[in-house]
N, C-alpha and C positions, 0 to 999 in steps of 0.2 A: 475750271470755270465755276463761278458762284453767282446764283441767281438770288436777288433780294426782292422779295414781294411784300407789300404792305406799306403802312405809314411809318413815320419816323419812330413811333412808340412801339410798333410791333412789326418785326420782320421775321421772315422764314428763310433760313439758308438751307437750300436743298442739297448743298454740297456734302455736309457731314452729319445731318441731323437725323438720319434714320435710326429708330430704336432697334438695336440688334437683340436677338434672342438666342439663347443657347440651348442645345438639345442634350447636353451632357447629363442633365438631371433625368432624362428619359432611361439612361442606363441603370439608374437606381430606382426604377419604377416601383419596385416592391418594397421600398423603404420610404414610407410617406414622410416621416420627419426630415430625413435628409433631402428628399425631393422638394419639400416646402422651403427648407432653409436655403437650398441652392437657388431655386427659382425666385425667392424673395431677394436674395442678395443680388442677382443679376438685374432684377427689376429696380432696385434702389440705385445701383450703379448706373443703369441706363438712364434713369430719371435725372441723376446728377449730370451725366454727360450731355443730355438734351438741354438741361438748364444752362450749363456752361456754354455750349455751342450757340444757343439762342440768345445769350446775354451780350448786348452790344459792347459792355465794358470789357468782356473777356475775348473780344474779337481782335484786339490789337496784337501786334507782334510781341509785346511784352508777355503775353499769356501763351505763346506758341508751345513752349515746353509743357505747361499745364495741360494743354489740349492733347498733345502727343502722349503724355503719361496716362491721361484718362482713356485714350484710345487703346494704349497697350494693356491697361487694366482690364478693359472690356475683352480684349483678345485673349488674355491670360486667365480670365475668370473661370474658365473651364478646367483648369489644372486640377484643383482639389476634387471636383466631381468625377473627373476622369480617372484620377488615381483611386478613388473610392469604388468606382465601377470596375476597375481593373481588379482590385482586391476581392470584391464581391463575386466576380466572374472569372476568377483565376483559372487558367488552363484552357481557355477558349481562344483559338487562334484569331477569330474575327475581332476579339477585344484588343489583342496585341496590335493587329493591323490598324484598327481604328485609333488606337493611342498613338501609334507612330505617325499616322496622318495628322492628328491633332498637334503633335510636336512640330511637324512640318508647317502646319498653319501658323503656330505661334512664332516660328522663325520668319515666315513670310511677313507677318504683321510687324515684327521687331525690325526687320530690314527696311520696310516701308516707313516705319516711324523714324528710323534713323535718317533716311533720305529727307523726310518732311522737316525734322528738326535741324539737320546740318545744312541744308540748302545747297547740297552738292547735286549737280555739277555746276549750277549757275554762279556760285561764289568763286569758282576757279576760272570761269571764263564769262564775265558779265556781258550781257547783251547777246550772247550766242544761243542760249536756251530759252529765250523769252517766249517763243512760240511753240517749239517742240523740244521735249527732253527736260522740261523743268522738274525740279524735285517734287512738286505737288503731282505732277502727272506720273512720275515714277512711283510715288507713295500709292496712287490709285491702282497701278498695275499690280503691286504687291498685295494690296488689299483684295483685289479680284482673285489673285492666285490663292490667297489665304482662304477666301469664301469658297472657292471651288474646292479646295482640299477639305474644308469642313463639311461641305455637301457630301463629298464622296465618303468621308468617315461616318457621317450619319447614315448614309445608304448602306454601308457595310454593316453597321450595327442593326439597322431595321431588317435588312435581309437575314442576318443571323437570327434575330428574335423571331422572325416569321418562320424560318425553316426549322428552328429548334422548338417552335411552339412554346416558347418560355412563357410561363404563367407564374403568378406570385405563389401559387401552391406547389408547383412542380419544379422539375429541374431541367436544365438544358442539356442537349446531348452533343 
């Protein structure tokens, strides 16, 4: 469902225009240059996504793959910070678990984007999935699965950091 509010010159599409944030940079909290670089990159990518999604000219079916690619880029933008965090925190089981959860998140986002771009199942049975089971609805289910998985990964890392009393001057146990 897409709600369009505003005039012909300015519209807000609440469907896909939320600005996501990543917590992967938190795992390299004690490395300010890396943290700034990662947070800056996701901010620029997020601004680009919002600009494309709010642009009336990019709302046409012609730009469907571009929107899906940007969505995937947002979902996968945590890969480099996650690998960096794993390298910095090598040997801690919580980091391995969180990385595994982030991989599962990426897979959920990728599968959702595939449904969005391929328009399966409605292209196989036109008219049958107009109300329930449309590719856009399936896409949102996978986005929700990915978001919940990301939430759990961040909770695991925050719990580990709290229990280990990790500080920039100390070490984790």
